[in-house]
C-alpha positions as CSV (number, residue, x, y, z in Angstrom):
1,M,0.0,0.0,0.0
2,K,1.4,3.3,-1.0
3,E,1.9,5.8,1.8
4,L,1.1,9.4,1.1
5,G,2.9,12.2,2.9
6,C,0.8,15.0,4.3
7,C,2.2,17.5,1.7
8,S,1.0,15.3,-1.2
9,F,-2.6,14.8,0.1
10,D,-5.2,16.4,-2.2
11,L,-7.7,18.2,0.0
12,S,-9.9,18.9,-3.0
13,A,-10.5,15.1,-3.3
14,L,-12.5,15.3,0.0
15,P,-16.3,15.5,-0.2
16,Q,-17.4,19.2,-0.5
17,D,-19.3,18.9,2.8
18,C,-16.0,17.9,4.6
19,I,-14.2,20.8,3.0
20,A,-16.9,23.1,4.2
21,V,-16.6,21.8,7.8
22,I,-12.8,22.4,7.7
23,I,-13.2,26.0,6.3
24,S,-15.9,26.8,8.9
25,F,-13.1,26.5,11.6
26,T,-11.2,29.4,9.9
27,S,-12.3,33.0,9.5
28,P,-14.3,35.0,7.0
29,R,-11.1,36.4,5.5
30,D,-9.6,32.9,5.2
31,A,-12.8,31.5,3.6
32,C,-12.6,34.2,0.9
33,R,-8.9,33.3,0.2
34,L,-9.6,29.6,0.1
35,S,-12.4,30.2,-2.4
36,L,-9.7,31.1,-4.9
37,V,-8.0,27.7,-4.7
38,S,-10.3,25.8,-7.0
39,T,-13.9,25.5,-8.1
40,T,-14.5,22.8,-5.5
41,F,-13.1,25.0,-2.7
42,K,-15.1,28.0,-4.0
43,S,-18.3,26.0,-3.8
44,A,-17.5,24.8,-0.2
45,A,-16.2,28.3,0.9
46,D,-19.3,30.1,-0.4
47,S,-21.8,27.6,1.1
48,D,-24.4,28.5,3.7
49,A,-22.9,25.9,6.1
50,V,-19.6,27.9,6.3
51,W,-21.1,31.4,6.5
52,E,-23.7,30.4,9.1
53,T,-20.8,29.7,11.5
54,F,-19.4,33.3,10.9
55,L,-22.7,35.0,11.7
56,P,-23.7,36.1,15.2
57,S,-25.4,33.2,17.0
58,Q,-28.6,35.1,17.5
59,H,-28.8,36.7,14.0
60,H,-32.2,35.1,13.2
61,S,-33.8,37.3,15.9
62,L,-31.7,40.4,15.0
63,I,-32.4,40.7,11.3
64,P,-35.8,42.3,10.3
65,S,-38.1,39.9,8.6
66,S,-38.5,42.3,5.8
67,L,-34.9,41.7,4.7
68,S,-34.1,38.8,2.5
69,F,-30.8,37.5,1.2
70,P,-30.0,34.8,-1.4
71,S,-27.2,33.3,0.8
72,K,-25.7,33.4,4.3
73,K,-22.6,35.0,2.7
74,Q,-24.7,37.9,1.3
75,L,-26.3,38.3,4.7
76,Y,-22.8,38.4,6.4
77,L,-21.6,41.0,3.9
78,S,-24.7,43.1,4.5
79,L,-24.1,43.0,8.2
80,C,-20.5,44.3,7.6
81,Q,-21.7,47.3,5.7
82,N,-25.2,48.0,6.9
83,P,-25.7,48.1,10.7
84,V,-29.1,47.0,11.9
85,L,-31.1,48.5,14.7
86,I,-31.9,46.2,17.6
87,D,-33.5,46.5,21.1
88,G,-36.3,48.7,19.8
89,G,-33.9,51.0,18.0
90,R,-31.8,51.7,21.1
91,L,-28.7,49.9,19.8
92,S,-27.1,49.4,16.4
93,M,-25.2,46.2,15.6
94,W,-22.9,45.0,12.8
95,V,-19.9,42.6,12.4
96,E,-16.2,43.3,11.8
97,R,-15.6,42.3,8.2
98,M,-12.5,40.2,8.5
99,S,-13.3,38.4,11.8
100,G,-17.1,38.4,12.2
101,K,-16.8,39.9,15.7
102,K,-19.8,41.8,16.9
103,C,-19.7,45.6,17.1
104,Y,-22.3,47.9,18.6
105,M,-23.3,51.6,18.9
106,L,-25.2,52.7,21.9
107,S,-27.8,55.3,21.1
108,P,-28.0,58.4,23.2
109,R,-31.3,57.1,24.7
110,V,-29.5,54.3,26.5
111,L,-26.7,56.6,27.7
112,H,-26.7,58.5,30.9
113,I,-26.2,62.2,29.9
114,V,-26.4,64.6,32.7
115,W,-29.1,67.3,32.2
116,S,-30.2,65.7,28.9
117,D,-33.8,66.1,30.0
118,T,-33.5,69.8,30.5
119,P,-34.4,71.7,27.2
120,S,-32.3,74.7,28.1
121,Y,-29.2,72.5,28.2
122,W,-29.8,69.8,25.6
123,D,-32.1,69.7,22.6
124,W,-33.2,66.4,21.1
125,I,-33.2,66.6,17.3
126,S,-33.4,64.4,14.2
127,L,-30.7,64.2,11.5
128,P,-31.0,62.1,8.3
129,E,-27.4,61.0,8.6
130,S,-27.9,59.6,12.1
131,R,-28.5,55.9,12.7
132,F,-31.0,56.7,15.4
133,K,-34.4,58.5,15.4
134,E,-33.4,61.2,17.8
135,I,-30.1,62.4,19.1
136,P,-29.1,65.2,21.5
137,E,-27.5,68.5,20.7
138,L,-25.6,70.2,23.5
139,L,-26.8,73.8,23.9
140,S,-24.9,74.9,27.0
141,V,-23.6,73.1,30.2
142,C,-20.8,73.6,32.6
143,W,-21.0,70.0,33.8
144,F,-20.4,67.7,30.8
145,E,-20.9,64.0,31.6
146,I,-21.8,61.0,29.4
147,R,-21.8,57.4,30.6
148,G,-22.8,54.2,28.9
149,K,-22.8,50.5,29.7
150,I,-23.2,47.2,27.8
151,S,-23.2,43.7,29.1
152,I,-19.9,41.9,28.3
153,S,-21.9,38.8,27.4
154,M,-23.2,40.7,24.3
155,L,-19.6,41.1,23.0
156,S,-17.6,38.5,21.2
157,P,-15.3,36.6,23.6
158,L,-11.5,36.9,23.5
159,T,-11.7,40.0,21.4
160,Q,-9.8,43.3,21.6
161,Y,-12.4,46.2,21.5
162,K,-12.0,49.9,21.3
163,A,-14.8,52.4,22.3
164,Y,-15.4,55.8,20.7
165,L,-17.6,58.8,21.2
166,V,-19.2,59.6,17.8
167,Y,-20.3,63.2,17.4
168,K,-20.5,66.3,15.3
169,L,-19.6,69.9,16.0
170,H,-22.1,72.7,15.4
171,E,-21.0,76.2,16.5
172,D,-19.0,74.6,19.3
173,Y,-17.4,76.6,22.1
174,G,-15.8,75.9,25.5
175,F,-14.1,72.6,24.7
176,E,-10.8,74.3,23.7
177,F,-9.9,75.1,27.3
178,Y,-9.7,71.7,28.9
179,P,-9.5,68.1,27.6
180,V,-12.3,65.7,28.4
181,Q,-11.6,62.7,30.6
182,L,-12.3,59.4,28.9
183,S,-12.4,55.9,30.4
184,V,-13.4,52.3,29.5
185,G,-13.5,49.4,31.9
186,C,-15.4,46.7,33.6
187,V,-17.7,48.0,36.3
188,G,-15.9,47.8,39.6
189,S,-12.4,47.7,38.0
190,E,-9.8,50.4,37.2
191,G,-10.0,50.2,33.4
192,S,-8.1,52.4,31.0
193,K,-8.1,56.2,31.2
194,R,-7.0,58.9,28.8
195,V,-7.8,62.5,27.8
196,A,-8.7,64.1,24.5
197,Y,-9.8,67.3,22.9
198,L,-13.1,67.3,21.2
199,A,-12.6,70.6,19.2
200,P,-9.1,70.3,17.7
201,E,-9.5,73.4,15.4
202,R,-9.6,75.6,18.5
203,G,-6.2,74.4,19.7
204,G,-4.6,77.7,18.9
205,R,-6.4,79.2,21.8
206,L,-4.8,76.9,24.4
207,E,-2.5,78.3,27.0
208,A,1.2,77.2,27.1
209,W,0.6,75.4,30.5
210,Q,-2.2,73.4,29.0
211,I,-0.1,72.2,26.1
212,E,2.7,71.2,28.4
213,E,0.4,69.5,31.1
214,Y,-1.7,67.5,28.7
215,Q,1.1,66.7,26.2
216,I,-1.0,67.4,23.2
217,D,-0.4,65.3,20.1
218,E,-2.5,63.7,17.4
219,E,-3.6,60.9,19.6
220,L,-5.5,63.4,21.8
221,L,-7.5,64.8,18.9
222,P,-10.6,63.3,17.2
223,R,-10.6,61.7,13.8
224,A,-12.9,62.3,10.9
225,R,-14.9,59.2,9.9
226,A,-15.9,58.2,6.4
227,D,-19.6,58.7,7.3
228,G,-19.0,62.5,8.0
229,W,-19.0,62.2,11.9
230,L,-16.0,62.6,14.3
231,E,-14.8,60.0,16.7
232,A,-12.8,60.3,19.9
233,E,-11.2,57.1,21.2
234,L,-12.3,56.4,24.8
235,G,-10.1,53.4,25.4
236,E,-9.8,49.7,24.8
237,W,-10.8,46.4,26.5
238,F,-10.1,42.7,26.0
239,T,-13.1,40.4,26.6
240,E,-11.6,37.6,28.6
241,D,-15.0,36.4,30.0
242,G,-18.6,37.2,29.7
243,D,-19.4,38.4,33.2
244,G,-20.3,41.9,34.2
245,D,-20.8,45.2,32.3
246,L,-18.4,47.3,30.3
247,E,-18.7,51.0,31.2
248,M,-17.5,54.0,29.2
249,S,-17.5,57.6,30.3
250,V,-16.8,61.1,28.9
251,L,-16.3,63.9,31.4
252,E,-15.4,67.5,31.6
253,V,-16.3,68.8,35.0
254,E,-13.1,70.5,36.2
255,G,-13.1,73.7,34.3
256,G,-16.4,75.0,35.5
257,H,-16.9,77.0,32.3
258,W,-19.8,76.8,29.9
259,K,-19.5,74.8,26.7
260,G,-21.8,73.6,23.9
261,G,-22.1,72.8,20.2
262,L,-21.8,69.0,20.2
263,I,-24.3,66.7,18.5
264,I,-24.0,63.1,20.0
265,Q,-24.8,60.1,17.8
266,G,-23.7,57.6,20.4
267,I,-20.8,55.5,21.8
268,E,-19.4,52.9,19.5
269,I,-17.8,49.6,20.7
270,R,-15.8,48.3,17.8
271,A,-13.9,45.0,17.5
272,M,-10.3,45.6,16.3
273,P,-9.3,44.0,12.9
274,P,-7.2,40.8,13.4
275,E,-3.9,42.4,12.2
276,L,-4.3,45.2,14.7
277,T,-5.2,42.7,17.5
278,R,-1.9,40.8,16.9
279,N,0.0,43.9,17.9
280,F,-1.4,43.6,21.4
281,A,-0.5,39.9,21.8
């Protein structure tokens, strides 16, 4: 009987169902690469059996019944590009394209925003470019505080996440004097803390002592997003287990001066792409 070495074994000779099972233990990115090997591998890699394993376990209850897709792969690709509203429109969910990890945005209605129910401080408005039906615009406050929580069990396990405040500026003022205090961590733990400026174009009005004390660089400034919003990184977190809540906060309460001109879309909890996650290993 002729003995075959492992390097000479033709995987394409396996039944397509077996190939699909093997591919299902890889990742969405690997499945797309393997589909280029041969027509047999393409049929297996594109099968519903493979892409069902990459979708969130509860996707049947998350996807509106009005949406229909010809294959599980098409459903997966749609979830990468088109976030869906869940929990009665209070959350937005999608998946990270290369890994299939779950990502969320918390709407302002599930956030704790100090004075948000006072019309002279915050005005609830609607914008066509927002994911949510109504979002708050900051008119004027001296105590700026936003907090949000999400159950860690809702996140993908063993995943590096980063959280961001997503917002726009509209005739903003007062945020050029002091940075906001940002934090991310499990409730009851220390977590990660950092500072950032929400209005970078006003940086020229900073005093010399502020520049020196807060060591201003690009990492402390918000970034423009492809969707036209700004994002300020709050911090990062690795989901080692599914217990407890992940809490995020944005504070500016030390200066005591009035500030306004921010439109808050929400707090985004985003899974880092695999190549970035490896840098933290």
